[in-house]
C-alpha positions, 0 to 999 in steps of 0.5 A: 499500499502507498501513502503519499504526501505532496508538497509539504511546506517547511520554512528552512535554511538550506543551501551553500551561499551565506544568505541562504543560511540566514533567511528561511526559505520555503522548501516543498517535500514530497514523500511517498511510502510503501507500507505494510497496512493491509491490516489497517485497511481491513480494521480501519485502525489507525494504530496498524498503519503509518500516521501521516501527520507524525511523518509531516512532523518528522520531516519538519523536525529533521529540516529544522535540526540542521542546515545542509549545503545540499538538498541531496543530503537533506533528502537522504537524512529525511528518507532514512529518518522516516524508515528509522521511525516507522517500521511499517514503512518498507520503502520511501522516496523523498523529493526536496523541492527548492522553488526559490533556489538562487539560480540566475535563470528562469525556472519553476522548480529545482528538486532532488529525490532520494529513495531508500528501502528496508531489506533483511540481509544475511551475512556470513562471517569468518576468522582464522587468525587470532582470537577469532570469536572476539574479532567476530564479535567486534565486527558485529558490533561495528556493523550494529553501530552503523547508521541504517543497520540493525543486527537482528540475530546471530547464529551459533559460531561453529569451527571448520577446516579451511577450504581452497588449499591456501588457508591452513588454520581452523576457522570460526564461522557464523551468520547474522541477519540485519535490518538494513536501510542502506544500499548494497553498495553502501553496505559493502563499502562499510563492510570493507572499512570494518574488515580493514580496521580489524586487520584484513589484508586482501593479498593472497585469495582464500588465505588465512584472514582476521575477518571475512564478511560476505553478503549472502542475501540482500532482501530478494535482490539479484545483483551481478556487477564488478565487486558485488554479486548477490546472492553470493557465488558458491555460497551453496557449495559451502557448508560453513555458510549454509549451516549457520544460515539454516539456523537463522532462515531455513525457509528463506528462498534463494532469489537465484536458484529458487531453493530454501535454505533448509534444503540446501 
């Protein structure tokens, strides 16, 4: 179900120029939300849907809380804030309109849109160097501290023999379920930063490593481009991945092979 709010006017100060920081100008917000509100429609109950008055108040609060140079940044902050505050919103698109932008040309409006969505993400984590369980717990803590990421559940940790013929040490592995508001690319970038912070060195493929974090599932998306493949390639061939996943999401259907995790 969609809830749309059009041309919500908020007086605020956003822009690069000094005068834009001083004199409030009208900004118009268009908010389109995908929601889980079928129960609300059936029962005619406001508590089971998203209160659009509360959404308007949130947008006004975000617009007033900080002065942004770019309306791109303002649109992103609004979109993430809506997803964070309203769990029933599964996807949101916020367009910030700036009809009185100080541009030396004739125009009717300038706008920027930012789309974000909520996804259940499943990760595989492994470590074969140092205090392996402690490193994995540190990685999970760093993931949970990210804006737009909540670690919902973590599987049991298992010990597995190295595979691939390069690594020599025993691994500790687990899986984690995230509630993620970030894009796949943004999450992958954050994962690489966390791995580097925890001492991951990418020199020899499949060698022993302090931490390895792979995105196995990102909602029901199928992605194949340089540097990012989802579902993760070869995950079905790896018991150290599928085993922990069976504990977390046995009924999850792989969007690529259409097989339930419990049957892998």
